[in-house]
C-alpha positions as a LaTeX table, in Angstrom:
\begin{tabular}{lrrr}
\hline
Residue & $x$ (\AA) & $y$ (\AA) & $z$ (\AA) \\
\hline
Met1 & 117.58 & 87.40 & 78.30 \\
Lys2 & 119.53 & 88.42 & 75.18 \\
Leu3 & 117.37 & 91.54 & 74.93 \\
Tyr4 & 117.68 & 92.68 & 78.56 \\
Gly5 & 120.58 & 90.74 & 80.01 \\
Asn6 & 123.34 & 93.27 & 79.40 \\
Arg7 & 121.70 & 96.12 & 81.30 \\
Gly8 & 123.36 & 97.28 & 84.48 \\
Pro9 & 121.41 & 97.59 & 87.75 \\
Ser10 & 119.00 & 100.52 & 87.99 \\
Phe11 & 120.03 & 101.21 & 91.59 \\
Glu12 & 122.20 & 99.87 & 94.40 \\
Pro13 & 120.85 & 96.45 & 95.46 \\
Gly14 & 118.95 & 96.73 & 98.74 \\
Ser15 & 118.50 & 100.51 & 98.48 \\
Arg16 & 114.98 & 100.43 & 97.01 \\
Ser17 & 112.51 & 98.17 & 95.28 \\
Glu18 & 111.05 & 98.12 & 91.79 \\
Tyr19 & 109.01 & 95.26 & 90.32 \\
Ser20 & 110.51 & 93.64 & 87.24 \\
Asn21 & 108.97 & 90.95 & 85.04 \\
Tyr22 & 112.42 & 90.42 & 83.59 \\
Gly23 & 113.77 & 89.82 & 87.10 \\
Phe24 & 111.30 & 86.96 & 87.60 \\
Leu25 & 112.07 & 85.54 & 84.13 \\
Leu26 & 115.73 & 85.62 & 85.10 \\
Leu27 & 114.88 & 83.85 & 88.37 \\
Gly28 & 113.17 & 81.08 & 86.37 \\
Ala29 & 116.31 & 80.70 & 84.24 \\
Ile30 & 118.46 & 80.53 & 87.39 \\
Ile31 & 116.22 & 77.78 & 88.80 \\
Glu32 & 116.73 & 75.78 & 85.59 \\
Lys33 & 120.50 & 76.31 & 85.62 \\
Val34 & 120.99 & 75.41 & 89.29 \\
Ser35 & 118.56 & 72.48 & 89.40 \\
Gly36 & 119.25 & 71.07 & 85.95 \\
Glu37 & 115.48 & 70.72 & 85.53 \\
Asn38 & 112.88 & 72.37 & 83.34 \\
Tyr39 & 111.30 & 75.27 & 85.26 \\
Tyr40 & 107.76 & 73.92 & 85.01 \\
Asp41 & 108.80 & 70.44 & 86.17 \\
Tyr42 & 110.79 & 71.89 & 89.08 \\
Val43 & 107.94 & 74.05 & 90.37 \\
Arg44 & 105.45 & 71.20 & 90.01 \\
Glu45 & 107.64 & 68.77 & 91.98 \\
His46 & 109.08 & 71.15 & 94.59 \\
Val47 & 106.21 & 73.58 & 95.20 \\
Tyr48 & 102.84 & 72.37 & 93.94 \\
Lys49 & 103.11 & 68.72 & 95.04 \\
Pro50 & 104.53 & 69.30 & 98.56 \\
Ala51 & 101.95 & 72.04 & 99.13 \\
Gly52 & 99.08 & 69.88 & 97.89 \\
Met53 & 98.22 & 72.26 & 95.05 \\
Thr54 & 96.32 & 70.04 & 92.62 \\
Ser55 & 94.70 & 72.71 & 90.40 \\
Thr56 & 97.65 & 75.01 & 89.74 \\
Gly57 & 99.94 & 75.18 & 86.73 \\
Ser58 & 101.07 & 76.96 & 83.58 \\
Glu59 & 100.04 & 74.53 & 80.88 \\
Pro60 & 99.92 & 75.92 & 77.32 \\
Glu61 & 96.71 & 77.58 & 76.22 \\
Asp62 & 96.02 & 74.88 & 73.63 \\
Asp63 & 96.17 & 72.10 & 76.28 \\
Ala64 & 92.85 & 71.04 & 77.75 \\
Val65 & 92.77 & 71.97 & 81.45 \\
Ala66 & 89.63 & 71.09 & 83.39 \\
Asn67 & 87.73 & 74.13 & 84.70 \\
Arg68 & 90.27 & 76.66 & 83.40 \\
Ser69 & 88.36 & 79.93 & 83.21 \\
Ile70 & 88.20 & 82.40 & 80.36 \\
Gly71 & 89.27 & 85.95 & 81.13 \\
Tyr72 & 87.24 & 88.96 & 80.08 \\
Thr73 & 88.65 & 92.39 & 79.32 \\
Ala74 & 87.47 & 95.85 & 78.39 \\
Ala75 & 90.57 & 96.29 & 76.19 \\
Gly76 & 89.49 & 96.57 & 72.59 \\
Ala77 & 85.86 & 95.87 & 73.41 \\
Thr78 & 83.37 & 98.08 & 71.60 \\
Asn79 & 80.64 & 97.41 & 74.16 \\
Gly80 & 81.18 & 95.76 & 77.54 \\
Leu81 & 83.77 & 92.99 & 77.80 \\
Arg82 & 85.35 & 90.51 & 75.42 \\
Pro83 & 87.32 & 87.28 & 75.97 \\
Asn84 & 91.06 & 87.70 & 76.39 \\
Thr85 & 91.85 & 84.39 & 74.64 \\
Gly86 & 93.42 & 86.03 & 71.59 \\
Met87 & 95.74 & 88.17 & 73.74 \\
Leu88 & 97.32 & 85.46 & 75.90 \\
Pro89 & 100.90 & 84.17 & 75.61 \\
Tyr90 & 101.44 & 80.51 & 74.75 \\
Arg91 & 101.80 & 79.65 & 78.44 \\
Gly92 & 102.59 & 81.28 & 81.78 \\
Thr93 & 106.19 & 81.88 & 82.81 \\
Ser94 & 108.14 & 82.43 & 86.01 \\
Ala95 & 106.96 & 86.06 & 85.76 \\
Gly96 & 103.29 & 85.05 & 85.92 \\
Gly97 & 100.37 & 83.99 & 83.77 \\
Gly98 & 99.65 & 80.64 & 85.41 \\
Tyr99 & 96.33 & 79.48 & 86.84 \\
Ser100 & 95.21 & 78.39 & 90.29 \\
Thr101 & 92.25 & 78.27 & 92.69 \\
Val102 & 91.66 & 79.98 & 96.02 \\
Gly103 & 91.81 & 76.54 & 97.65 \\
Asp104 & 95.25 & 75.91 & 96.18 \\
Leu105 & 96.42 & 79.36 & 97.28 \\
Leu106 & 95.35 & 78.52 & 100.83 \\
Ser107 & 97.28 & 75.23 & 100.58 \\
Phe108 & 100.32 & 77.21 & 99.42 \\
Val109 & 100.04 & 79.63 & 102.36 \\
Asn110 & 99.74 & 76.74 & 104.82 \\
Ala111 & 102.81 & 75.06 & 103.33 \\
Val112 & 104.82 & 78.30 & 103.55 \\
Gln113 & 103.83 & 78.97 & 107.15 \\
Gln114 & 104.51 & 75.36 & 108.18 \\
Asn115 & 107.98 & 75.50 & 106.58 \\
Lys116 & 107.13 & 72.68 & 104.17 \\
Leu117 & 108.66 & 74.48 & 101.20 \\
Leu118 & 111.53 & 76.31 & 102.89 \\
Asn119 & 113.22 & 76.08 & 106.27 \\
Ala120 & 112.34 & 78.67 & 108.91 \\
His121 & 115.20 & 81.00 & 107.94 \\
Tyr122 & 114.28 & 81.18 & 104.27 \\
Thr123 & 110.58 & 81.39 & 105.03 \\
Glu124 & 111.42 & 84.58 & 106.93 \\
Val125 & 113.50 & 85.85 & 103.99 \\
Leu126 & 110.46 & 85.26 & 101.76 \\
Thr127 & 107.86 & 86.90 & 104.00 \\
Val128 & 109.54 & 89.59 & 106.13 \\
Gly129 & 110.21 & 92.86 & 104.32 \\
Lys130 & 113.57 & 94.58 & 104.19 \\
Val131 & 113.29 & 97.44 & 101.67 \\
Lys132 & 110.70 & 100.19 & 102.04 \\
Thr133 & 108.49 & 101.12 & 99.08 \\
Pro134 & 106.99 & 104.55 & 98.32 \\
Gly135 & 103.60 & 103.12 & 99.40 \\
Gly136 & 104.92 & 102.39 & 102.89 \\
Cys137 & 105.16 & 98.62 & 102.63 \\
Leu138 & 108.36 & 96.66 & 102.93 \\
Ile139 & 109.43 & 94.26 & 100.21 \\
Ala140 & 110.76 & 90.82 & 101.05 \\
Ser141 & 112.07 & 88.30 & 98.51 \\
Gly142 & 108.87 & 88.12 & 96.50 \\
Phe143 & 106.20 & 89.23 & 98.96 \\
Ala144 & 105.13 & 92.66 & 100.18 \\
Asp145 & 105.08 & 93.10 & 103.98 \\
Cys146 & 102.44 & 95.68 & 104.93 \\
Glu147 & 100.01 & 96.82 & 107.61 \\
Ile148 & 96.30 & 97.68 & 107.29 \\
Asn149 & 94.45 & 99.15 & 110.28 \\
Gly150 & 97.08 & 97.84 & 112.65 \\
Val151 & 97.03 & 94.30 & 111.18 \\
Ser152 & 100.30 & 93.07 & 109.67 \\
Phe153 & 100.15 & 90.92 & 106.55 \\
Phe154 & 102.33 & 89.68 & 103.73 \\
Gly155 & 101.23 & 88.89 & 100.22 \\
Met156 & 101.35 & 89.72 & 96.56 \\
Gly157 & 99.02 & 90.66 & 93.74 \\
Gly158 & 99.29 & 90.52 & 90.01 \\
Gly159 & 97.37 & 90.59 & 86.79 \\
Ser160 & 97.16 & 91.25 & 83.12 \\
Ile161 & 94.47 & 91.65 & 80.48 \\
Gly162 & 91.41 & 89.77 & 81.70 \\
Met163 & 93.03 & 88.27 & 84.81 \\
Asn164 & 93.78 & 89.49 & 88.31 \\
Ala165 & 94.78 & 87.90 & 91.62 \\
Asp166 & 95.54 & 89.08 & 95.13 \\
Leu167 & 96.76 & 87.14 & 98.18 \\
Glu168 & 97.09 & 88.58 & 101.67 \\
Val169 & 98.20 & 86.57 & 104.71 \\
Cys170 & 97.78 & 87.85 & 108.28 \\
Pro171 & 99.99 & 85.60 & 110.43 \\
Gly172 & 99.04 & 87.21 & 113.73 \\
Thr173 & 95.30 & 86.75 & 113.29 \\
Gly174 & 95.31 & 83.66 & 111.09 \\
Tyr175 & 93.31 & 85.26 & 108.29 \\
Val176 & 94.11 & 84.50 & 104.66 \\
Val177 & 92.45 & 86.55 & 101.92 \\
Ala178 & 92.72 & 85.04 & 98.44 \\
Val179 & 90.84 & 86.62 & 95.55 \\
Leu180 & 90.92 & 85.53 & 91.90 \\
Ala181 & 89.08 & 87.34 & 89.11 \\
Asn182 & 88.80 & 86.65 & 85.40 \\
Met183 & 88.60 & 90.40 & 84.78 \\
Asp184 & 91.05 & 93.25 & 84.28 \\
Pro185 & 93.13 & 94.56 & 87.19 \\
Asn186 & 92.48 & 95.82 & 89.81 \\
Ser187 & 89.25 & 93.85 & 90.27 \\
Ala188 & 90.72 & 91.25 & 92.65 \\
Gly189 & 92.86 & 93.83 & 94.44 \\
Gln190 & 89.86 & 96.03 & 95.20 \\
Glu191 & 87.89 & 93.11 & 96.64 \\
Ser192 & 90.88 & 91.98 & 98.67 \\
Met193 & 91.42 & 95.46 & 100.09 \\
Phe194 & 87.71 & 95.74 & 100.95 \\
Ile195 & 87.93 & 92.52 & 102.98 \\
Ser196 & 91.35 & 93.10 & 104.54 \\
Ser197 & 90.50 & 96.62 & 105.74 \\
Arg198 & 87.55 & 95.19 & 107.70 \\
Leu199 & 89.28 & 92.28 & 109.43 \\
Pro200 & 89.38 & 92.42 & 113.22 \\
Glu201 & 92.78 & 92.86 & 114.86 \\
Lys202 & 92.30 & 89.68 & 116.91 \\
\hline
\end{tabular}
């Protein structure tokens, strides 16, 4: 925050969208300031537990976590892939780097859609886009709001060296596509797009 905190806005708020890791780090700091709680404790108590997410977290890399996968990357590999373990930060942050399962992601989606985490108004703020992106999607407060082959969905993807995730939720049809990969981007995104582009409209 000391490094980036004094920068002015890059554009008029609400006029366009641009992803920012720093923006999500700042959001984590705001959560701590407003709640008076450690970010990790707050998310565990107010998101993971109410949603029933039992295999999701951001524990440090040197903590033993049952079934935590190892990522594999082509970066720096002389032949094929190599583990990403030496390239990881100490632990995930509010900008990403945590771990989960597709089952927990489905539990999260169900909790969002059933207004278990937010009331109906703020669930709409989270999932319904307001600002158009160059790719044609709209950006809500965290999620992208898009359409594929006439099917509307909201979701988000992300990744780094040796890890990639993509989540797409189609409220009208009831489909949820959750893909996790312990490989470089855009491995999960490509699989997710392959599935989503073939879903029936009804």
